[in-house]
N, C-alpha and C positions, 0 to 999 in steps of 0.2 A: 481415449484423448480428450483433453479439454480445451476450451477456447481461450486465446491469449490475445488480449487486446493491445495493440500497438498504435500509438499516435506519433505522426510524423509532422513537425512544425514547419512553417513557411522557410525557416532558416535551414532546414535539413536535419535538425535535431530529432531524435528518436526517444520516446518515453514510453514505459511499460512497467507493469509489476512483474519482475523477472521470476520464474519458477526456477527452482534449484536444479532441475534436470535439463535445463536448456543452456548451453554454452553460447552466450550472445558475443564473446570475443570474436567469432566468425563474422559478425556484422562489422565490428570496428572497435575503436578504443572506447572502453566504457568509463562511466562516471556513475558510481554507485552510492546511494545514500540510503540509509534506513528511514522509512516513510512513517513507521509507527512502532509501537510496542503492544503485544497482546499478553497480559500477564494475569494469573489468578490473585485476587486480592482476599486474604485470608479473613480480615476484619469484615468485608463486605460479603464474603461468600459468593463471589461473582467474578466472571472473566471481564476485564476492563481493557479497552482499546484507548491508548494515549499516543498523541502525536508529539513529534519532537519539541514543539512550541509549548507543550504543557497541556493543551486543550484535551479533554476526554471526549471521545466519541460515543460513549455509553457503557452500561454494565450488562452482561449477558449471562444467562444461566449455564450455556455450554461453550466450550472453546470453539466449536464448529460454528455456532451462530455469531460469536465475536469476529471470528476470521472472515465470514462471509460479509459481514457488515463493513469490516475493514476494507476489503476488496472493492466492494461497491462504492464507498465514499471515495477512496483513492482514485478508482478508474474516472469517476465523475470529475474529480479535480484535475485529471490529466486531460480530460477532454475539454474541459472548459478553461484550460491553461491556467489554472489557479493553484497548482501544485506547490508552488513556492510558499503558500501561505501555511503550510504545515510545518515548515522549518523555522 
């Protein structure tokens, strides 16, 4: 079992990085947006994390390292209520 970080705003909105194996529809109506892309860049020979706004979060030797960094950054933005900056 892994930890799931869920943030509830003062207005009652819920934000989290939703895992594929958890059906959050049981909580209520969902509004889902892709918060980033993790792709291998052949030219750079690295895994690259890119936000929808075009900002790159970094290059990584392994996909696992890229995904871990992606989750850490996005959870921080959810906690700080600055997640809209990524879009």
